[in-house]
C-alpha positions as CSV (number, residue, x, y, z in Angstrom):
1,G,0.3,-7.9,-5.8
2,L,1.3,-8.9,-9.2
3,G,4.9,-8.2,-8.7
4,F,5.5,-5.6,-11.6
5,N,4.9,-1.9,-11.9
6,I,3.3,-0.4,-14.6
7,V,3.7,3.1,-17.0
8,G,1.4,4.8,-19.3
9,G,-2.3,6.5,-19.3
10,T,-4.0,8.7,-21.3
11,D,-2.9,10.7,-18.4
12,Q,0.5,9.6,-17.9
13,Q,1.7,8.5,-21.6
14,Y,5.2,7.8,-21.4
15,I,5.6,7.7,-25.4
16,S,4.8,11.0,-26.6
17,N,0.8,10.1,-28.7
18,D,1.0,6.8,-26.8
19,S,-1.3,5.8,-23.7
20,S,-0.4,2.2,-23.7
21,I,0.5,0.3,-20.8
22,Y,4.1,-0.7,-20.5
23,V,5.6,-2.6,-17.6
24,S,8.1,-0.3,-15.7
25,R,9.6,-2.9,-13.2
26,I,9.6,-6.8,-12.2
27,K,9.8,-6.7,-8.7
28,K,12.6,-10.3,-8.1
29,D,10.8,-12.5,-6.0
30,G,7.4,-11.0,-6.9
31,A,4.9,-13.5,-9.2
32,A,6.1,-11.9,-12.6
33,Y,9.7,-12.8,-11.6
34,L,9.2,-15.8,-11.0
35,D,7.2,-16.3,-13.5
36,G,9.4,-15.7,-15.8
37,R,7.3,-14.5,-19.1
38,L,7.1,-10.4,-18.5
39,Q,9.8,-8.3,-19.2
40,E,10.2,-5.3,-18.4
41,G,9.4,-2.5,-21.8
42,D,6.5,-5.0,-22.5
43,K,3.7,-3.3,-23.6
44,I,0.5,-5.2,-21.4
45,L,-2.6,-5.0,-24.5
46,A,-5.1,-7.2,-22.2
47,V,-5.6,-8.2,-18.8
48,N,-8.0,-11.1,-18.4
49,G,-9.7,-10.3,-22.0
50,R,-10.2,-7.0,-20.8
51,E,-8.3,-4.5,-23.6
52,L,-6.4,-1.4,-21.7
53,K,-7.0,1.4,-24.7
54,D,-7.6,4.8,-22.9
55,L,-7.3,4.1,-19.9
56,R,-6.2,6.1,-17.2
57,H,-3.3,5.8,-15.8
58,K,-5.2,4.8,-12.3
59,D,-7.6,3.4,-13.7
60,A,-5.4,0.7,-15.6
61,V,-3.7,-0.4,-11.7
62,E,-7.1,-0.9,-10.6
63,L,-7.6,-3.3,-12.7
64,F,-4.5,-5.5,-12.0
65,R,-5.7,-4.8,-8.1
66,N,-8.8,-6.8,-9.2
67,A,-7.2,-8.9,-12.0
68,G,-8.1,-12.0,-9.1
69,Y,-5.3,-14.9,-8.7
70,D,-5.8,-16.1,-12.2
71,V,-3.8,-13.7,-14.5
72,S,-4.0,-13.4,-18.7
73,L,-2.1,-10.8,-19.7
74,K,-1.7,-10.5,-23.7
75,I,1.4,-8.8,-24.5
76,Q,3.7,-6.8,-27.0
77,R,7.4,-8.0,-26.6
78,R,10.0,-5.1,-26.7
79,L,12.5,-5.8,-29.2
80,Q,15.2,-4.7,-27.0
81,P,16.3,-3.6,-23.8
82,Q,17.7,0.2,-24.0
83,N,16.7,3.5,-21.6
84,G,13.9,5.7,-22.0
85,P,11.1,4.9,-24.6
86,V,10.9,1.7,-25.7
87,G,10.8,0.2,-29.4
88,H,7.9,-2.7,-30.6
89,Q,8.3,-5.0,-32.9
90,D,5.5,-3.3,-35.3
91,D,7.3,-0.2,-35.9
92,G,10.1,-1.8,-38.0
93,E,13.1,-0.5,-36.8
94,S,16.0,-2.0,-35.0
95,G,16.6,1.0,-32.3
96,G,20.9,1.0,-33.0
97,L,24.2,-0.1,-34.6
98,P,23.4,-3.7,-34.2
99,L,26.8,-5.6,-31.9
100,A,28.9,-7.2,-34.6
101,A,29.1,-3.9,-36.3
102,F,31.2,-2.3,-33.2
103,L,33.0,-5.6,-32.7
104,V,34.3,-6.2,-36.9
105,S,35.0,-2.4,-36.1
106,G,36.7,-3.4,-32.7
107,L,38.9,-5.8,-33.9
108,A,40.0,-4.3,-37.3
109,L,41.3,-1.2,-35.3
110,A,43.1,-4.0,-32.7
111,A,44.3,-5.3,-35.5
112,A,46.2,-2.6,-37.3
113,A,47.8,-1.1,-33.8
114,V,49.5,-5.0,-33.8
115,W,50.5,-4.9,-37.5
116,I,51.4,-1.1,-37.0
117,L,53.2,-1.9,-33.6
118,L,54.9,-5.1,-35.3
119,R,56.6,-2.5,-37.7
120,Y,57.6,-0.3,-35.9
121,R,59.7,-3.0,-34.1
122,Q,61.5,-4.2,-36.7
123,R,62.8,-1.0,-38.1
124,I,64.5,-0.3,-34.0
């Protein structure tokens, strides 16, 4: 096989109101893993030039099985790894707070704790 699993289709929507096909898992040491370009969560738009619009899941699986030795995929990269449905570059939303927001607030709390501890020690 190609070394990855897919989810989605008109009969098994992975995201509500979206019948697209998505990469659910990349198999370690499989063709996709060794190639390194495909990522879990990527939306597959076409296989060997054939668009994957309005296909049942089993029909999409069959398309991949019959894709041949040289396979060309047109994909849409997901924004970031996350649990559950994935975000896409075209939806304009980041899907959460950036890591910097957590780091800055964490550093501020740590600095305040050190300052309080030093002030408390001076009074003893």
